[in-house]
N, C-alpha and C positions, 0 to 999 in steps of 0.2 A: 118467439112469436111476438111481434110488435102490434099492439092494439091502437094503431092510429090510422086516420083516414088519409088517403093520398089522392083523392079526386081533386079536380080543379076547384079553386076558391069560388064559391057561388056568388052570383050578383047580389043576392040579399045580404050575405055576410060582408061583402065589399062595401055596400051602401051603408050598412049598420055601423061598421067601424069608421068609415069616413064621416058619418054623422056625429060621432063622438068627439070629433075635433072641435065641435061647437058646444058652448056651455048649455044652450037651451035644450039640446038633445041629451046631453049628459044628465041634466036635471030630470027630463022626462023618463029616461031609461034607468035612472039611478045607478049608472055605471060609468066606468072610464077605462082607458087603456094605458098600458105601460109597455115600454119597449126595451130591448137589450138584455143580455145575459144577466148582468149584475142586478139590475132593478127588478126584473121579473122574478128571479130566484129569491131575492131578499124579501119581496112582498109575499111570495108564496110561503117561504119558510117561517115568516112571522106568525102565520096562522091567525092573523087579525082581520084579514079581508077574504071574502069568498071569491074564488076565481071561477069565472063562468066559461071561459074558452081560451085555448092556447093555439096560436098559429105560428108554426116555425119551419125553418128549413129542415129537410129530412135528416141531414147529418147531425144537426143540433138536437133534434128530438131524440134521435138514436143515442147520442152521447149522454143526454140528460134524463132519459125516461125514468130510470130508477129513482133519481132524486125527485122528479116531478110527482111520481106516484105516491110518495110519502104524504103529500099534502093535497093531492088533487086527483080525482077519479073521473073527471069529465073528458070530453073529446079532445084529442090531439090532432090538429089539422095540419097536414103537410102543405106548405106553400112554396112556390117557386120564387126565385129572386125578384122577378118582374112583378109578381103578385104582391109580394111584401112591399115593394116600392110604391105600389098603388095605394096601400092602406097606411103606410108609415107617415109619421110627422117629421122624420129625420131626413137630412140631406143624404146620408148614407145609411140605409136601413141595417139593423143590427141583429140578424138571425132569428129573432123571436119577438112576437107581439102577443100580449095577453090582455083579456078583458076581465075586470074585477067589478064587484059591487062596491059602491061607496061605503065608507065606514059610518057607523052610527056614533055621533059625538056623545061622549060620556059627560055626566055632570061635572062641572069644574069646582074643585075644592081648593081654593088658593091659599089656605092657611098653612103655615110652616113650610112654605116653599116659595121659590121665585117663579112667577108666571110672566109670559110675554104678552103685551097688548100691542097690536099692529094697527095703526091709524092710517087707513087708505094706502097701504103698500100696493102699488099697481103693476110693477114690473114682475112678470112671472119668474124670471131668473132670480131676482132678489127674494121673492117669496120662497122659492125652493131652497135657496141657499140659507135663508133664515131658519127654515125648518131643520135643515141639516145641522146648523150651528146649535139650535136648541137641543137637538138630540145629543150632540157632542158634550154639552154642558149639563146634561141630565135634567133639562127643563121639560116637564111633563105636559104642560098646557100652553097653548097659544090661543089667545082670544083676538079675533079679527073684527074690524069694523065691516059693515055690510058692503062697503065699496072696495074692499081689498080684492086682489086678484084671486080667481078661483083656484083652490088648491088642486083641483083635478084637471087643470089646463095641462096639456101634454108637456109644455116647457117646464112647468112646475114639477111634474112627476119626474122628468129626467134629472133636474137639478137637485131633487131631494135624495137621489141615490138610495132609495129604500127606507129613508128615515120616516117617511109618511106613516108607516104602520106603528111607529113607536111614540109618536107625539099626538096627543088629543087636541083637535082643532075645532074651534067653535066660532060661528059668525053671529055677532049681536051688536046692539048699540053700546059703544064703549062708555059713554057718559053714564048710562044707566048701570052698567057693570061696576064702574068705579064707585058710584054712589051706593050700590047695593053691598059693596065690600069696603066700606069706609073705615073699618078698623085696621085695614092693611095699608101700610105705607106705600105711596105711589112715587115712582121715580120717572122723570121724563128726560129723554135725550134732547138737549137743547144747545144752542150756540153760546148762551151765557148762563152758566150754572157752576155748581161745585166741581172742582177738578176730580175726574174719575179716578185718578191715580192715588187720591187720598181716601178712597172709599174701598172697604174690603169686608169680608166676613158676613155679608148679608145672608140671612137664612130665610127671610120672608119678605116679599114685596111684589109689587106690580111694576114692571118696567115697560114704559110706553115708547115705542119707536114710531116716528111720524112719516108722512108721505115724502117721497124722494125729492120733490121740489118745494113743496109748501110747508113741510114740517108738520108739527102737531096742531090740530084744530085749536083755535083760541079758547073756545069754551071748555075744552078738555084741559088745556094748559093751565087755566085759572084754578082748577081744583087739585092739582098735583101737590104733593108735599115737598118734593125736592127736584130741582132741575140739575142735571149732571152734564158735564161737558168733557169731551176728549180734547186735551190741550193741543193747539195747532202750532207746529214749529216752522212750517213752510208757508207757501203762499196759496195753496189750493183753497177754493171758495167753500167747498163742502166735502163730506165723506159719503161714499156709497152706504145706503141704509143697512145692507147686510154686513159690510165690514164694520160699521159702527156698532152693530149689535154684538158682533164677536168680541170687539175690543172691550166694550162695557161689561159683558158677561165675564170675560176673563179676569177683569179687575174686581168686580163686586162679589164674585163667588169664591175668590181665593182667600 
């Protein structure tokens, strides 16, 4: 006995999910959507986010119903391929779309650990990849400036690949945050600083990564303790922000 609905996708559901493509409606509804087998199942199984609704192709719901029901008792809505295309943010929709409530940011306790500070990271792909990188290196907290990309942007959700549920993310004024935690050493990724390959074994610190084109705001750069640089061997003008984050974390945490 399958307990899912197989009626046509209603106009109100279609309109609701389409509205979640825009930040202002995600803020109003306090919810977001995730797509695809891996991302949806990862977010569900984390038990960190409340799932509100699941829309899936009939075969996918049938194959995954037992797994879904371990963490979710709400409605399972069968959708047809063309209906999924209507609500999807992907070029090729991927079998399932789920709506979740946004996470409640937990208080950040940056002592005895490395935390990431993101200063106006605006590309959703970069933002999602940085969240995944933080998850890989066991970074529990990411503190974002108020002009960073929205972590609930569909492109961010896709590129986090489920890491969103394992990293606590807070939006705030970075200058105030650094000043409030001035007993913790701050490191800034910059073009002229200490060679990152000479730094290792850091157990506590705030690592600041700047905007893709402008770098770190000057007022923030003035109060950091140490600038660190990835040595350039070739002729490229700059490194992608997410790539730089991964390289720096790889060195300083080892």
